[in-house]
C-alpha positions in Angstrom: 3.6 -7.7 15.4 6.0 -5.3 17.9 5.6 -1.3 17.4 8.9 -0.9 15.1 7.2 -3.5 12.9 4.2 -1.3 12.8 6.4 2.0 12.2 7.7 0.3 9.6 5.0 -0.8 8.2 3.5 2.8 7.9 6.7 4.4 6.4 6.7 1.8 3.6 2.8 2.0 3.2 3.5 5.7 3.4 6.4 6.3 0.9 4.8 4.0 -1.5 1.3 6.2 -1.9 3.4 9.5 -1.4 5.6 7.7 -3.9 3.0 6.8 -6.6 1.3 10.5 -5.9 4.4 11.8 -7.3 4.7 9.9 -10.1 1.7 9.9 -11.2 0.4 13.9 -9.8 -3.1 15.2 -9.0 -4.5 17.8 -6.3 -4.9 16.7 -2.5 -7.7 14.4 -2.6 -5.8 12.3 -4.9 -2.8 12.9 -2.5 -5.1 11.3 0.3 -6.6 9.1 -1.9 -3.7 7.5 -2.5 -2.0 7.5 1.0 -5.3 5.5 2.4 -5.1 3.3 -0.8 -1.6 2.6 0.2 -2.3 1.6 3.7 -4.9 -0.2 3.2 -3.3 -2.2 0.2 0.0 -2.6 2.2 -2.3 -3.9 5.1 -4.1 -6.4 3.2 -1.4 -7.9 1.5 0.4 -8.7 4.1 -2.7 -10.5 6.1 -3.0 -12.1 2.5 0.8 -13.4 2.3 0.2 -14.3 6.3 -3.2 -16.7 5.6 -1.5 -18.2 2.7 1.4 -19.4 4.6 3.8 -17.1 2.1 7.3 -16.7 3.6 9.3 -15.1 1.0 11.1 -11.5 1.6 9.8 -11.0 5.6 11.3 -8.2 7.6 10.7 -9.1 10.9 7.8 -10.6 11.3 6.1 -8.6 8.2 5.7 -10.1 4.5 7.5 -7.4 3.4 7.0 -9.1 -0.2 3.5 -9.3 -0.4 2.7 -5.6 1.4 4.1 -4.5 -1.3 2.3 -5.8 -3.9 -0.9 -5.4 -2.6 -0.3 -1.9 -1.4 1.1 -1.7 -5.4 -2.1 -3.3 -7.3 -4.5 -0.9 -4.6 -3.0 2.0 -5.7 -2.7 1.2 -9.9 -7.0 0.1 -8.7 -7.3 3.5 -7.5 -5.6 4.7 -10.2 -7.7 3.0 -12.4 -11.1 4.0 -10.9 -10.2 7.6 -10.3 -9.4 7.8 -14.2 -12.4 6.7 -14.9 -14.5 9.3 -12.8 -15.9 6.9 -11.0 -13.8 8.4 -8.2 -13.2 11.9 -8.9 
């Protein structure tokens, strides 16, 4: 992966986490949680997409579709866990 792809990935994952926090609300702890989970879900989604050979909506070397889905799934799971007082 090139530096530009890594920068794009980091930017998109940060926007997903921050946007999710803006939508869901919460304090600084939840912002940190959503940012971290957004980054991890994005990376995991990209990796899974590459491992499964999914080549839909590629942006250079970035598997954008699966990375976005991974980030979304991770963010909703984190919200569910945080609201069930397991992480709060």
